[in-house]
C-alpha positions as CSV (number, residue, x, y, z in Angstrom):
1,M,72.1,74.2,113.3
2,L,71.0,77.6,112.2
3,N,67.3,77.1,113.2
4,E,68.2,76.4,116.8
5,N,69.1,80.0,117.3
6,G,66.1,81.2,115.3
7,L,68.2,82.2,112.3
8,T,67.5,80.7,108.9
9,F,70.1,80.3,106.2
10,K,68.2,82.9,104.2
11,D,68.5,85.4,107.1
12,F,72.2,84.6,107.3
13,E,72.6,85.3,103.5
14,V,70.8,88.6,103.7
15,K,72.7,89.8,106.8
16,T,76.0,88.8,105.2
17,F,75.1,90.6,101.9
18,E,74.1,93.7,103.8
19,M,77.4,93.8,105.7
20,I,79.5,93.3,102.6
21,C,77.5,96.1,100.7
22,K,78.1,98.4,103.7
23,L,81.8,97.7,103.7
24,G,81.9,98.3,99.9
25,Q,80.2,101.6,100.4
26,E,82.6,102.7,103.1
27,Y,85.6,101.7,101.1
28,T,84.3,103.5,98.0
29,R,83.5,106.6,100.0
30,D,87.0,106.7,101.5
31,F,88.6,106.1,98.1
32,L,86.7,108.8,96.4
33,E,87.3,111.4,99.1
34,R,91.1,110.6,99.2
35,Y,91.3,110.7,95.4
36,D,89.4,114.0,95.3
37,T,91.8,115.5,97.9
38,Y,94.7,114.4,95.7
39,L,93.2,116.0,92.7
40,M,92.5,119.3,94.6
41,E,96.1,119.4,95.9
42,N,97.6,118.7,92.5
43,R,95.3,120.8,90.3
44,D,96.5,123.7,88.2
45,K,96.0,126.4,90.8
46,D,96.3,129.2,88.1
47,A,93.4,127.7,86.1
48,Y,91.1,126.2,88.8
49,R,89.9,127.6,92.0
50,N,88.6,125.8,95.1
51,K,84.9,126.6,95.8
52,G,84.7,124.4,98.9
53,K,83.2,121.0,99.6
54,R,79.7,119.7,98.7
55,K,78.0,116.4,99.0
56,T,77.4,114.3,96.0
57,T,76.1,110.7,95.5
58,V,77.3,107.9,93.3
59,K,75.2,104.9,92.4
60,T,77.0,101.6,92.7
61,V,76.0,97.9,92.5
62,Y,76.1,97.8,96.3
63,G,74.1,100.9,96.9
64,E,74.3,104.6,96.8
65,V,77.5,106.2,98.2
66,E,77.4,109.8,99.5
67,Y,80.7,111.5,99.8
68,G,82.2,115.0,100.1
69,K,83.6,116.4,96.9
70,V,85.7,119.6,96.4
71,D,83.9,121.9,94.0
72,K,86.4,123.3,91.5
73,T,85.7,125.9,88.8
74,V,87.6,127.4,86.0
75,K,89.0,130.9,86.5
76,L,87.8,133.2,83.8
77,D,91.2,134.6,83.0
78,Y,91.5,135.2,79.2
79,N,95.2,135.8,79.5
80,Y,95.8,132.4,80.9
81,K,98.6,130.5,79.1
82,G,99.0,132.8,76.2
83,I,95.3,133.2,75.3
84,N,94.8,136.9,74.9
85,A,91.2,137.9,74.2
86,E,89.4,141.2,74.6
87,I,86.0,141.2,76.4
């Protein structure tokens, strides 16, 4: 059945595995970017500032996933939330 079209069962397995891995990577990328957007919008804006987006990569069992991540940094305000320090 599969050999009639020049496709072996092994080829079928490999192509199916590649498609599922690609789907997993896309789903993970979408999830990470949406969660990062949620964190950025709900951060403590007095303590953390937005430095813009940068690309980062996460290694998963189904391959590396590259996604855009918002770079956040702590504001150096020593009077923040009652901490009073002289520099």
